[in-house]
N, CA and C atoms as an extended XYZ file, in Angstrom:
594
Properties=species:S:1:pos:R:3:atomname:S:1:resname:S:1:resid:I:1 pbc="F F F"
N        27.803      -41.252       16.801 N   MET     1
C        27.061      -41.127       15.551 CA  MET     1
C        28.006      -41.429       14.392 C   MET     1
N        27.487      -42.173       13.425 N   ARG     2
C        28.288      -42.475       12.242 CA  ARG     2
C        28.513      -41.213       11.409 C   ARG     2
N        29.715      -41.106       10.881 N   ARG     3
C        30.062      -39.920       10.087 CA  ARG     3
C        29.154      -39.801        8.862 C   ARG     3
N        28.847      -40.899        8.239 N   ARG     4
C        27.992      -40.867        7.044 CA  ARG     4
C        26.592      -40.375        7.399 C   ARG     4
N        26.070      -40.816        8.550 N   THR     5
C        24.744      -40.362        8.996 CA  THR     5
C        24.746      -38.851        9.212 C   THR     5
N        25.821      -38.384        9.878 N   PHE     6
C        25.937      -36.943       10.111 CA  PHE     6
C        25.979      -36.176        8.787 C   PHE     6
N        26.769      -36.667        7.830 N   ASP     7
C        26.868      -36.008        6.528 CA  ASP     7
C        25.504      -35.930        5.838 C   ASP     7
N        24.757      -37.024        5.923 N   LEU     8
C        23.436      -37.047        5.278 CA  LEU     8
C        22.462      -36.096        5.976 C   LEU     8
N        22.510      -36.078        7.318 N   LEU     9
C        21.626      -35.159        8.056 CA  LEU     9
C        21.984      -33.706        7.766 C   LEU     9
N        23.285      -33.401        7.795 N   ALA    10
C        23.734      -32.027        7.526 CA  ALA    10
C        23.389      -31.616        6.097 C   ALA    10
N        23.563      -32.537        5.164 N   SER    11
C        23.241      -32.222        3.767 CA  SER    11
C        21.744      -32.012        3.571 C   SER    11
N        20.939      -32.844        4.252 N   GLY    12
C        19.485      -32.679        4.172 CA  GLY    12
C        19.043      -31.332        4.739 C   GLY    12
N        19.639      -30.958        5.894 N   ALA    13
C        19.314      -29.655        6.485 CA  ALA    13
C        19.752      -28.531        5.556 C   ALA    13
N        20.937      -28.693        4.956 N   GLY    14
C        21.429      -27.687        4.007 CA  GLY    14
C        20.506      -27.535        2.817 C   GLY    14
N        20.009      -28.660        2.297 N   LEU    15
C        19.072      -28.604        1.165 CA  LEU    15
C        17.777      -27.906        1.561 C   LEU    15
N        17.284      -28.213        2.774 N   LEU    16
C        16.057      -27.578        3.255 CA  LEU    16
C        16.247      -26.062        3.385 C   LEU    16
N        17.377      -25.656        3.979 N   ILE    17
C        17.666      -24.221        4.114 CA  ILE    17
C        17.786      -23.571        2.746 C   ILE    17
N        18.434      -24.252        1.802 N   ALA    18
C        18.582      -23.712        0.443 CA  ALA    18
C        17.219      -23.485       -0.203 C   ALA    18
N        16.317      -24.461       -0.039 N   VAL    19
C        14.974      -24.332       -0.615 CA  VAL    19
C        14.240      -23.147        0.014 C   VAL    19
N        14.333      -23.027        1.354 N   VAL    20
C        13.677      -21.917        2.049 CA  VAL    20
C        14.221      -20.578        1.550 C   VAL    20
N        15.547      -20.482        1.427 N   LEU    21
C        16.160      -19.235        0.963 CA  LEU    21
C        15.753      -18.900       -0.470 C   LEU    21
N        15.707      -19.898       -1.317 N   ILE    22
C        15.346      -19.654       -2.719 CA  ILE    22
C        13.869      -19.257       -2.841 C   ILE    22
N        13.004      -19.914       -2.052 N   VAL    23
C        11.581      -19.536       -2.056 CA  VAL    23
C        11.421      -18.116       -1.511 C   VAL    23
N        12.141      -17.807       -0.421 N   ALA    24
C        12.084      -16.449        0.132 CA  ALA    24
C        12.588      -15.439       -0.890 C   ALA    24
N        13.660      -15.804       -1.594 N   GLY    25
C        14.192      -14.925       -2.638 CA  GLY    25
C        13.173      -14.687       -3.740 C   GLY    25
N        12.452      -15.747       -4.120 N   ALA    26
C        11.433      -15.607       -5.165 CA  ALA    26
C        10.301      -14.686       -4.708 C   ALA    26
N         9.876      -14.840       -3.449 N   LEU    27
C         8.816      -13.973       -2.920 CA  LEU    27
C         9.277      -12.518       -2.841 C   LEU    27
N        10.518      -12.318       -2.428 N   MET    28
C        11.043      -10.953       -2.349 CA  MET    28
C        11.225      -10.353       -3.744 C   MET    28
N        11.577      -11.198       -4.719 N   THR    29
C        11.678      -10.721       -6.105 CA  THR    29
C        10.317      -10.231       -6.581 C   THR    29
N         9.281      -11.013       -6.274 N   TRP    30
C         7.924      -10.627       -6.646 CA  TRP    30
C         7.540       -9.323       -5.955 C   TRP    30
N         7.854       -9.223       -4.658 N   GLY    31
C         7.548       -8.000       -3.913 CA  GLY    31
C         8.263       -6.793       -4.489 C   GLY    31
N         9.537       -6.944       -4.795 N   TYR    32
C        10.313       -5.841       -5.377 CA  TYR    32
C         9.718       -5.411       -6.718 C   TYR    32
N         9.416       -6.391       -7.571 N   THR    33
C         8.872       -6.087       -8.897 CA  THR    33
C         7.533       -5.369       -8.786 C   THR    33
N         6.683       -5.856       -7.880 N   PHE    34
C         5.366       -5.244       -7.697 CA  PHE    34
C         5.498       -3.801       -7.232 C   PHE    34
N         6.277       -3.578       -6.163 N   VAL    35
C         6.431       -2.230       -5.606 CA  VAL    35
C         7.049       -1.295       -6.637 C   VAL    35
N         8.107       -1.746       -7.283 N   ASN    36
C         8.802       -0.900       -8.254 CA  ASN    36
C         7.883       -0.524       -9.422 C   ASN    36
N         7.136       -1.503       -9.929 N   ASN    37
C         6.224       -1.226      -11.048 CA  ASN    37
C         5.097       -0.278      -10.638 C   ASN    37
N         4.557       -0.478       -9.429 N   GLN    38
C         3.484        0.394       -8.958 CA  GLN    38
C         3.961        1.841       -8.819 C   GLN    38
N         5.108        2.014       -8.167 N   VAL    39
C         5.630        3.368       -7.961 CA  VAL    39
C         5.940        4.023       -9.302 C   VAL    39
N         6.603        3.291      -10.179 N   THR    40
C         6.960        3.851      -11.492 CA  THR    40
C         5.713        4.228      -12.280 C   THR    40
N         4.717        3.340      -12.278 N   THR    41
C         3.483        3.611      -13.020 CA  THR    41
C         2.763        4.838      -12.464 C   THR    41
N         2.605        4.879      -11.126 N   GLN    42
C         1.882        5.994      -10.514 CA  GLN    42
C         2.586        7.329      -10.745 C   GLN    42
N         3.898        7.338      -10.601 N   LEU    43
C         4.638        8.593      -10.798 CA  LEU    43
C         4.643        9.019      -12.260 C   LEU    43
N         4.798        8.057      -13.149 N   THR    44
C         4.817        8.378      -14.585 CA  THR    44
C         3.496        8.997      -15.019 C   THR    44
N         2.392        8.461      -14.476 N   GLU    45
C         1.069        8.990      -14.838 CA  GLU    45
C         0.885       10.448      -14.413 C   GLU    45
N         1.599       10.870      -13.383 N   GLN    46
C         1.482       12.262      -12.918 CA  GLN    46
C         2.185       13.246      -13.855 C   GLN    46
N         3.110       12.738      -14.654 N   GLN    47
C         3.840       13.553      -15.635 CA  GLN    47
C         4.478       14.798      -15.001 C   GLN    47
N         5.149       14.585      -13.887 N   ILE    48
C         5.888       15.665      -13.217 CA  ILE    48
C         7.287       15.713      -13.826 C   ILE    48
N         7.678       16.875      -14.305 N   VAL    49
C         8.994       17.039      -14.936 CA  VAL    49
C         9.803       18.030      -14.108 C   VAL    49
N        11.053       17.668      -13.835 N   PHE    50
C        11.947       18.561      -13.091 CA  PHE    50
C        12.278       19.789      -13.950 C   PHE    50
N        12.409       20.954      -13.327 N   PRO    51
C        12.786       22.147      -14.090 CA  PRO    51
C        14.125       21.932      -14.804 C   PRO    51
N        14.268       22.593      -15.940 N   ALA    52
C        15.502       22.456      -16.733 CA  ALA    52
C        16.684       23.060      -15.992 C   ALA    52
N        17.859       22.549      -16.285 N   LYS    53
C        19.087       23.055      -15.646 CA  LYS    53
C        19.263       24.535      -15.968 C   LYS    53
N        19.570       25.315      -14.964 N   GLY    54
C        19.781       26.743      -15.152 CA  GLY    54
C        18.508       27.562      -15.237 C   GLY    54
N        17.349       26.905      -15.106 N   SER    55
C        16.070       27.624      -15.180 CA  SER    55
C        15.861       28.451      -13.911 C   SER    55
N        15.039       29.521      -13.991 N   PRO    56
C        14.776       30.347      -12.813 CA  PRO    56
C        14.207       29.555      -11.636 C   PRO    56
N        13.428       28.489      -11.942 N   GLU    57
C        12.852       27.664      -10.864 CA  GLU    57
C        13.947       27.007      -10.022 C   GLU    57
N        15.055       26.651      -10.675 N   LEU    58
C        16.155       26.024       -9.945 CA  LEU    58
C        17.087       27.053       -9.312 C   LEU    58
N        17.436       28.073      -10.069 N   THR    59
C        18.404       29.049       -9.556 CA  THR    59
C        17.849       29.859       -8.380 C   THR    59
N        16.527       29.916       -8.242 N   ALA    60
C        15.915       30.643       -7.122 CA  ALA    60
C        15.986       29.862       -5.813 C   ALA    60
N        16.303       28.561       -5.919 N   LEU    61
C        16.360       27.721       -4.721 CA  LEU    61
C        17.644       27.976       -3.932 C   LEU    61
N        17.648       27.673       -2.629 N   PRO    62
C        18.893       27.708       -1.872 CA  PRO    62
C        19.912       26.759       -2.519 C   PRO    62
N        21.211       27.046       -2.396 N   PRO    63
C        22.242       26.258       -3.102 CA  PRO    63
C        22.143       24.746       -2.912 C   PRO    63
N        21.920       24.283       -1.685 N   ALA    64
C        21.846       22.839       -1.440 CA  ALA    64
C        20.652       22.221       -2.161 C   ALA    64
N        19.522       22.925       -2.160 N   ASP    65
C        18.327       22.418       -2.837 CA  ASP    65
C        18.498       22.462       -4.351 C   ASP    65
N        19.142       23.511       -4.836 N   GLU    66
C        19.399       23.611       -6.286 CA  GLU    66
C        20.290       22.462       -6.739 C   GLU    66
N        21.326       22.162       -5.947 N   ALA    67
C        22.235       21.061       -6.301 CA  ALA    67
C        21.494       19.723       -6.324 C   ALA    67
N        20.636       19.501       -5.333 N   ALA    68
C        19.876       18.245       -5.273 CA  ALA    68
C        18.925       18.115       -6.452 C   ALA    68
N        18.247       19.219       -6.807 N   MET    69
C        17.295       19.193       -7.914 CA  MET    69
C        17.993       19.093       -9.273 C   MET    69
N        19.180       19.684       -9.380 N   SER    70
C        19.878       19.741      -10.672 CA  SER    70
C        20.277       18.374      -11.196 C   SER    70
N        20.479       17.408      -10.296 N   GLN    71
C        20.867       16.072      -10.763 CA  GLN    71
C        19.768       15.422      -11.607 C   GLN    71
N        18.535       15.886      -11.441 N   TYR    72
C        17.415       15.342      -12.225 CA  TYR    72
C        16.842       16.378      -13.200 C   TYR    72
N        17.558       17.469      -13.416 N   ALA    73
C        17.046       18.583      -14.242 CA  ALA    73
C        16.535       18.095      -15.593 C   ALA    73
N        15.309       18.505      -15.913 N   GLY    74
C        14.705       18.175      -17.202 CA  GLY    74
C        14.144       16.768      -17.301 C   GLY    74
N        14.327       15.935      -16.278 N   GLN    75
C        13.851       14.550      -16.326 CA  GLN    75
C        12.408       14.441      -15.845 C   GLN    75
N        11.715       13.426      -16.359 N   GLN    76
C        10.383       13.125      -15.830 CA  GLN    76
C        10.547       12.266      -14.581 C   GLN    76
N         9.729       12.516      -13.577 N   MET    77
C         9.798       11.752      -12.334 CA  MET    77
C         9.247       10.352      -12.552 C   MET    77
N        10.082        9.348      -12.252 N   THR    78
C         9.659        7.955      -12.440 CA  THR    78
C        10.027        7.052      -11.271 C   THR    78
N        10.814        7.543      -10.304 N   ASN    79
C        11.197        6.663       -9.196 CA  ASN    79
C        11.151        7.404       -7.858 C   ASN    79
N        11.302        6.636       -6.801 N   GLY    80
C        11.174        7.175       -5.462 CA  GLY    80
C        12.251        8.164       -5.076 C   GLY    80
N        13.458        7.943       -5.550 N   ALA    81
C        14.543        8.874       -5.228 CA  ALA    81
C        14.236       10.261       -5.788 C   ALA    81
N        13.709       10.293       -7.003 N   GLN    82
C        13.314       11.570       -7.611 CA  GLN    82
C        12.155       12.194       -6.834 C   GLN    82
N        11.200       11.365       -6.416 N   ALA    83
C        10.041       11.865       -5.670 CA  ALA    83
C        10.477       12.501       -4.354 C   ALA    83
N        11.422       11.866       -3.660 N   GLU    84
C        11.906       12.422       -2.395 CA  GLU    84
C        12.598       13.770       -2.623 C   GLU    84
N        13.421       13.842       -3.646 N   THR    85
C        14.134       15.088       -3.945 CA  THR    85
C        13.155       16.206       -4.271 C   THR    85
N        12.179       15.916       -5.127 N   TYR    86
C        11.195       16.918       -5.520 CA  TYR    86
C        10.389       17.390       -4.308 C   TYR    86
N        10.019       16.440       -3.446 N   ALA    87
C         9.213       16.773       -2.266 CA  ALA    87
C         9.993       17.609       -1.264 C   ALA    87
N        11.246       17.216       -0.998 N   ASN    88
C        12.016       17.866        0.063 CA  ASN    88
C        12.822       19.076       -0.388 C   ASN    88
N        13.229       19.091       -1.658 N   ASN    89
C        14.113       20.164       -2.117 CA  ASN    89
C        13.433       21.164       -3.055 C   ASN    89
N        12.172       20.927       -3.342 N   PHE    90
C        11.447       21.857       -4.223 CA  PHE    90
C        10.135       22.286       -3.564 C   PHE    90
N         9.246       21.328       -3.350 N   ILE    91
C         7.942       21.670       -2.775 CA  ILE    91
C         8.106       22.228       -1.357 C   ILE    91
N         8.921       21.577       -0.533 N   ALA    92
C         9.086       22.025        0.859 CA  ALA    92
C         9.643       23.441        0.927 C   ALA    92
N        10.554       23.776        0.010 N   VAL    93
C        11.128       25.127       -0.021 CA  VAL    93
C        10.034       26.149       -0.310 C   VAL    93
N         9.196       25.854       -1.302 N   HIS    94
C         8.117       26.780       -1.661 CA  HIS    94
C         7.056       26.876       -0.567 C   HIS    94
N         6.797       25.759        0.102 N   LEU    95
C         5.828       25.791        1.198 CA  LEU    95
C         6.296       26.705        2.319 C   LEU    95
N         7.598       26.680        2.615 N   LYS    96
C         8.139       27.574        3.652 CA  LYS    96
C         8.003       29.032        3.233 C   LYS    96
N         8.244       29.283        1.953 N   GLU    97
C         8.125       30.661        1.452 CA  GLU    97
C         6.675       31.135        1.516 C   GLU    97
N         5.765       30.297        1.041 N   ILE    98
C         4.347       30.681        0.997 CA  ILE    98
C         3.781       30.867        2.399 C   ILE    98
N         4.126       29.920        3.296 N   GLY    99
C         3.552       29.965        4.649 CA  GLY    99
C         4.396       30.705        5.652 C   GLY    99
N         5.497       31.298        5.193 N   GLY   100
C         6.361       32.011        6.136 CA  GLY   100
C         6.946       31.091        7.195 C   GLY   100
N         7.164       29.830        6.822 N   GLY   101
C         7.723       28.865        7.767 CA  GLY   101
C         6.687       28.161        8.613 C   GLY   101
N         5.414       28.557        8.464 N   LYS   102
C         4.355       27.926        9.257 CA  LYS   102
C         3.796       26.718        8.515 C   LYS   102
N         3.319       25.750        9.284 N   THR   103
C         2.719       24.552        8.696 CA  THR   103
C         1.270       24.830        8.297 C   THR   103
N         0.703       23.868        7.541 N   TYR   104
C        -0.708       23.995        7.161 CA  TYR   104
C        -1.580       24.084        8.405 C   TYR   104
N        -1.274       23.288        9.407 N   SER   105
C        -2.075       23.279       10.625 CA  SER   105
C        -2.078       24.653       11.307 C   SER   105
N        -0.910       25.268       11.359 N   GLN   106
C        -0.810       26.585       11.992 CA  GLN   106
C        -1.566       27.649       11.188 C   GLN   106
N        -1.382       27.610        9.868 N   LEU   107
C        -2.062       28.588        9.010 CA  LEU   107
C        -3.572       28.399        9.035 C   LEU   107
N        -4.004       27.156        9.071 N   SER   108
C        -5.431       26.858        9.097 CA  SER   108
C        -6.072       27.411       10.372 C   SER   108
N        -5.367       27.248       11.478 N   ALA   109
C        -5.883       27.776       12.754 CA  ALA   109
C        -6.005       29.297       12.699 C   ALA   109
N        -5.015       29.944       12.095 N   GLU   110
C        -5.076       31.404       11.946 CA  GLU   110
C        -6.238       31.817       11.057 C   GLU   110
N        -6.449       31.063        9.980 N   SER   111
C        -7.528       31.384        9.044 CA  SER   111
C        -8.892       31.232        9.698 C   SER   111
N        -9.040       30.218       10.525 N   LEU   112
C       -10.313       30.022       11.229 CA  LEU   112
C       -10.580       31.169       12.199 C   LEU   112
N        -9.501       31.717       12.751 N   ALA   113
C        -9.651       32.851       13.679 CA  ALA   113
C        -9.937       34.158       12.945 C   ALA   113
N        -9.619       34.185       11.625 N   GLN   114
C        -9.842       35.396       10.819 CA  GLN   114
C       -10.635       35.025        9.559 C   GLN   114
N       -11.908       34.682        9.690 N   PRO   115
C       -12.701       34.205        8.550 CA  PRO   115
C       -12.813       35.209        7.400 C   PRO   115
N       -12.615       36.485        7.655 N   GLY   116
C       -12.730       37.482        6.582 CA  GLY   116
C       -11.426       37.725        5.839 C   GLY   116
N       -10.355       37.105        6.237 N   ASN   117
C        -9.052       37.327        5.611 CA  ASN   117
C        -8.913       36.416        4.394 C   ASN   117
N        -9.261       36.954        3.219 N   LEU   118
C        -9.248       36.153        1.990 CA  LEU   118
C        -7.834       35.789        1.554 C   LEU   118
N        -6.891       36.691        1.797 N   LYS   119
C        -5.502       36.409        1.426 CA  LYS   119
C        -4.972       35.221        2.223 C   LYS   119
N        -5.269       35.194        3.507 N   LEU   120
C        -4.835       34.090        4.363 CA  LEU   120
C        -5.526       32.797        3.962 C   LEU   120
N        -6.818       32.890        3.593 N   ALA   121
C        -7.560       31.694        3.157 CA  ALA   121
C        -6.941       31.104        1.895 C   ALA   121
N        -6.539       31.979        0.951 N   ALA   122
C        -5.887       31.511       -0.277 CA  ALA   122
C        -4.535       30.873        0.045 C   ALA   122
N        -3.839       31.464        0.986 N   GLN   123
C        -2.538       30.937        1.417 CA  GLN   123
C        -2.708       29.539        2.026 C   GLN   123
N        -3.727       29.389        2.852 N   VAL   124
C        -4.019       28.091        3.477 CA  VAL   124
C        -4.328       27.049        2.410 C   VAL   124
N        -5.123       27.441        1.408 N   ASP   125
C        -5.490       26.518        0.331 CA  ASP   125
C        -4.253       26.063       -0.454 C   ASP   125
N        -3.383       26.998       -0.769 N   THR   126
C        -2.164       26.670       -1.519 CA  THR   126
C        -1.249       25.764       -0.711 C   THR   126
N        -1.074       26.082        0.576 N   VAL   127
C        -0.212       25.268        1.436 CA  VAL   127
C        -0.802       23.875        1.619 C   VAL   127
N        -2.132       23.796        1.715 N   PHE   128
C        -2.775       22.487        1.840 CA  PHE   128
C        -2.489       21.616        0.624 C   PHE   128
N        -2.650       22.194       -0.564 N   ARG   129
C        -2.404       21.420       -1.790 CA  ARG   129
C        -0.931       21.006       -1.896 C   ARG   129
N        -0.046       21.936       -1.560 N   GLY   130
C         1.380       21.616       -1.620 CA  GLY   130
C         1.777       20.548       -0.619 C   GLY   130
N         1.227       20.648        0.579 N   THR   131
C         1.526       19.662        1.627 CA  THR   131
C         0.999       18.291        1.234 C   THR   131
N        -0.187       18.280        0.626 N   THR   132
C        -0.768       17.007        0.174 CA  THR   132
C         0.098       16.371       -0.898 C   THR   132
N         0.496       17.143       -1.886 N   LEU   133
C         1.348       16.615       -2.955 CA  LEU   133
C         2.668       16.115       -2.383 C   LEU   133
N         3.252       16.897       -1.485 N   ARG   134
C         4.516       16.485       -0.869 CA  ARG   134
C         4.347       15.160       -0.129 C   ARG   134
N         3.260       15.040        0.625 N   GLY   135
C         3.001       13.793        1.348 CA  GLY   135
C         2.847       12.603        0.419 C   GLY   135
N         2.143       12.800       -0.694 N   LEU   136
C         1.961       11.715       -1.660 CA  LEU   136
C         3.297       11.290       -2.269 C   LEU   136
N         4.133       12.259       -2.593 N   LEU   137
C         5.442       11.945       -3.165 CA  LEU   137
C         6.332       11.228       -2.153 C   LEU   137
N         6.253       11.639       -0.894 N   LEU   138
C         7.062       10.973        0.132 CA  LEU   138
C         6.550        9.556        0.407 C   LEU   138
N         5.234        9.337        0.263 N   ASN   139
C         4.708        7.971        0.361 CA  ASN   139
C         5.241        7.112       -0.778 C   ASN   139
N         5.273        7.681       -1.977 N   ALA   140
C         5.841        6.953       -3.117 CA  ALA   140
C         7.301        6.628       -2.846 C   ALA   140
N         8.024        7.578       -2.274 N   TYR   141
C         9.439        7.337       -1.935 CA  TYR   141
C         9.565        6.202       -0.922 C   TYR   141
N         8.703        6.201        0.099 N   ALA   142
C         8.778        5.170        1.140 CA  ALA   142
C         8.558        3.781        0.542 C   ALA   142
N         7.549        3.640       -0.317 N   PHE   143
C         7.296        2.338       -0.939 CA  PHE   143
C         8.449        1.951       -1.864 C   PHE   143
N         8.980        2.914       -2.597 N   TRP   144
C        10.113        2.646       -3.479 CA  TRP   144
C        11.315        2.171       -2.663 C   TRP   144
N        11.531        2.792       -1.500 N   GLN   145
C        12.664        2.405       -0.638 CA  GLN   145
C        12.484        0.988       -0.118 C   GLN   145
N        11.249        0.613        0.205 N   ILE   146
C        10.970       -0.767        0.602 CA  ILE   146
C        11.348       -1.710       -0.533 C   ILE   146
N        11.020       -1.322       -1.760 N   GLY   147
C        11.394       -2.121       -2.927 CA  GLY   147
C        12.903       -2.273       -3.044 C   GLY   147
N        13.651       -1.213       -2.773 N   GLN   148
C        15.115       -1.286       -2.845 CA  GLN   148
C        15.670       -2.234       -1.787 C   GLN   148
N        15.052       -2.232       -0.601 N   ILE   149
C        15.467       -3.164        0.452 CA  ILE   149
C        15.175       -4.597        0.023 C   ILE   149
N        14.010       -4.816       -0.599 N   LEU   150
C        13.670       -6.152       -1.104 CA  LEU   150
C        14.652       -6.599       -2.185 C   LEU   150
N        15.089       -5.671       -3.009 N   LEU   151
C        16.064       -5.989       -4.057 CA  LEU   151
C        17.355       -6.533       -3.437 C   LEU   151
N        17.872       -5.835       -2.436 N   ILE   152
C        19.095       -6.287       -1.759 CA  ILE   152
C        18.853       -7.625       -1.071 C   ILE   152
N        17.697       -7.748       -0.412 N   ALA   153
C        17.393       -8.971        0.335 CA  ALA   153
C        17.268      -10.178       -0.579 C   ALA   153
N        16.627      -10.027       -1.750 N   PHE   154
C        16.475      -11.212       -2.598 CA  PHE   154
C        17.804      -11.607       -3.244 C   PHE   154
N        18.676      -10.662       -3.495 N   ILE   155
C        20.006      -11.011       -4.016 CA  ILE   155
C        20.777      -11.815       -2.967 C   ILE   155
N        20.727      -11.345       -1.700 N   ILE   156
C        21.405      -12.066       -0.621 CA  ILE   156
C        20.803      -13.461       -0.445 C   ILE   156
N        19.467      -13.562       -0.516 N   ALA   157
C        18.795      -14.857       -0.344 CA  ALA   157
C        19.206      -15.835       -1.443 C   ALA   157
N        19.268      -15.373       -2.692 N   TYR   158
C        19.672      -16.249       -3.785 CA  TYR   158
C        21.119      -16.700       -3.633 C   TYR   158
N        22.004      -15.775       -3.259 N   ILE   159
C        23.417      -16.131       -3.078 CA  ILE   159
C        23.570      -17.133       -1.938 C   ILE   159
N        22.903      -16.847       -0.805 N   ALA   160
C        22.977      -17.761        0.337 CA  ALA   160
C        22.381      -19.123       -0.016 C   ALA   160
N        21.286      -19.141       -0.769 N   GLY   161
C        20.680      -20.402       -1.197 CA  GLY   161
C        21.609      -21.197       -2.089 C   GLY   161
N        22.304      -20.510       -2.997 N   ALA   162
C        23.253      -21.188       -3.888 CA  ALA   162
C        24.413      -21.770       -3.083 C   ALA   162
N        24.907      -21.004       -2.107 N   ILE   163
C        26.005      -21.498       -1.259 CA  ILE   163
C        25.557      -22.734       -0.493 C   ILE   163
N        24.336      -22.708        0.050 N   MET   164
C        23.834      -23.863        0.794 CA  MET   164
C        23.668      -25.081       -0.106 C   MET   164
N        23.257      -24.859       -1.357 N   LEU   165
C        23.154      -25.979       -2.302 CA  LEU   165
C        24.519      -26.604       -2.549 C   LEU   165
N        25.529      -25.763       -2.729 N   VAL   166
C        26.888      -26.275       -2.961 CA  VAL   166
C        27.379      -27.036       -1.733 C   VAL   166
N        27.161      -26.469       -0.534 N   LEU   167
C        27.592      -27.150        0.689 CA  LEU   167
C        26.856      -28.480        0.885 C   LEU   167
N        25.560      -28.502        0.579 N   ALA   168
C        24.793      -29.744        0.694 CA  ALA   168
C        25.312      -30.784       -0.294 C   ALA   168
N        25.626      -30.346       -1.511 N   ALA   169
C        26.171      -31.266       -2.517 CA  ALA   169
C        27.527      -31.810       -2.073 C   ALA   169
N        28.364      -30.952       -1.488 N   LEU   170
C        29.666      -31.406       -0.984 CA  LEU   170
C        29.481      -32.394        0.165 C   LEU   170
N        28.477      -32.138        1.007 N   GLY   171
C        28.189      -33.068        2.101 CA  GLY   171
C        27.766      -34.432        1.588 C   GLY   171
N        26.929      -34.458        0.565 N   LEU   172
C        26.507      -35.731       -0.034 CA  LEU   172
C        27.683      -36.441       -0.687 C   LEU   172
N        28.511      -35.659       -1.366 N   TRP   173
C        29.703      -36.230       -2.001 CA  TRP   173
C        30.622      -36.836       -0.937 C   TRP   173
N        30.785      -36.117        0.183 N   HIS   174
C        31.647      -36.619        1.255 CA  HIS   174
C        31.073      -37.882        1.894 C   HIS   174
N        29.752      -37.937        2.021 N   SER   175
C        29.133      -39.113        2.635 CA  SER   175
C        29.364      -40.371        1.805 C   SER   175
N        29.483      -40.237        0.504 N   ARG   176
C        29.721      -41.395       -0.364 CA  ARG   176
C        31.166      -41.880       -0.269 C   ARG   176
N        32.055      -40.974        0.136 N   ARG   177
C        33.477      -41.330        0.242 CA  ARG   177
C        33.855      -41.782        1.647 C   ARG   177
N        32.949      -41.610        2.598 N   THR   178
C        33.231      -41.969        3.990 CA  THR   178
C        32.924      -43.450        4.213 C   THR   178
N        33.838      -44.162        4.871 N   PRO   179
C        33.565      -45.576        5.177 CA  PRO   179
C        32.276      -45.704        5.985 C   PRO   179
N        31.576      -46.790        5.747 N   GLU   180
C        30.249      -46.962        6.336 CA  GLU   180
C        30.264      -46.967        7.855 C   GLU   180
N        31.316      -47.490        8.473 N   ARG   181
C        31.327      -47.621        9.926 CA  ARG   181
C        32.137      -46.532       10.615 C   ARG   181
N        32.581      -45.531        9.882 N   ALA   182
C        33.373      -44.451       10.490 CA  ALA   182
C        32.503      -43.649       11.447 C   ALA   182
N        33.064      -43.347       12.615 N   GLU   183
C        32.350      -42.579       13.631 CA  GLU   183
C        32.681      -41.088       13.484 C   GLU   183
N        31.741      -40.261       13.857 N   LEU   184
C        31.940      -38.816       13.756 CA  LEU   184
C        33.044      -38.357       14.698 C   LEU   184
N        33.031      -38.850       15.950 N   PHE   185
C        34.048      -38.459       16.929 CA  PHE   185
C        34.886      -39.663       17.351 C   PHE   185
N        35.135      -40.541       16.409 N   GLY   186
C        35.917      -41.736       16.716 CA  GLY   186
C        37.397      -41.436       16.852 C   GLY   186
N        38.172      -42.479       17.309 N   ARG   187
C        39.614      -42.314       17.439 CA  ARG   187
C        40.221      -42.089       16.074 C   ARG   187
N        41.262      -41.253       15.983 N   PRO   188
C        41.940      -41.076       14.700 CA  PRO   188
C        42.423      -42.425       14.175 C   PRO   188
N        42.095      -42.726       12.967 N   GLY   189
C        42.530      -43.970       12.331 CA  GLY   189
C        41.674      -45.165       12.673 C   GLY   189
N        40.604      -44.945       13.483 N   ALA   190
C        39.788      -46.090       13.894 CA  ALA   190
C        39.065      -46.713       12.723 C   ALA   190
N        38.829      -45.948       11.674 N   HIS   191
C        38.082      -46.492       10.538 CA  HIS   191
C        38.981      -47.230        9.558 C   HIS   191
N        40.287      -47.256        9.821 N   ILE   192
C        41.203      -47.902        8.859 CA  ILE   192
C        40.888      -49.379        8.753 C   ILE   192
N        40.489      -49.957        9.904 N   ALA   193
C        40.189      -51.400        9.895 CA  ALA   193
C        39.007      -51.708        9.016 C   ALA   193
N        38.144      -50.691        8.778 N   ASP   194
C        36.968      -50.928        7.949 CA  ASP   194
C        37.303      -50.963        6.463 C   ASP   194
N        38.486      -50.464        6.125 N   GLN   195
C        38.840      -50.401        4.709 CA  GLN   195
C        39.394      -51.750        4.257 C   GLN   195
N        39.077      -52.132        3.031 N   PRO   196
C        39.577      -53.429        2.539 CA  PRO   196
C        41.096      -53.420        2.430 C   PRO   196
N        41.711      -54.567        2.759 N   SER   197
C        43.177      -54.644        2.652 CA  SER   197
C        43.578      -54.755        1.194 C   SER   197
N        44.798      -54.294        0.901 N   ARG   198
C        45.269      -54.327       -0.491 CA  ARG   198
C        46.105      -55.544       -0.720 C   ARG   198
């Protein structure tokens, strides 16, 4: 195979890969923007605010949960990382306290077995609402995390696409400098005869 032909084929493949990577990067950028905007909008509309630093709501938590919540103290919830913290380090703690460590499913079964127990029925209702809110916040976190993965992926795609463009350009540049009859795996110096004498 002629070296120039190989250079042109390799450069063409490089250009094709670059285009694919850049298009993929654009799609992932759109995906990231969509997910991030949706999560931010939905969470902002809920107007959930973290308890202020040093407030009884925070100091009553176990130390690890208090530390996790304190990093967002006084802030309005607007992203998935905040939603995960609020769900796991605030709501989950209170759900364990209210339900005595039992899940909504367990408490509900007990309540059905004791239909006259109004205190247990109220407990089931509270745990149900808390579990639902926690689940919604964790769903927001999951979608936000997908957005973060898309963010990393589109940056990598753009960088890889740019590298492929540079390599394709270098391949085209090399093909113009290669003698027309030079072979890809020819003998060393075999193309010298193709060069004009001085």
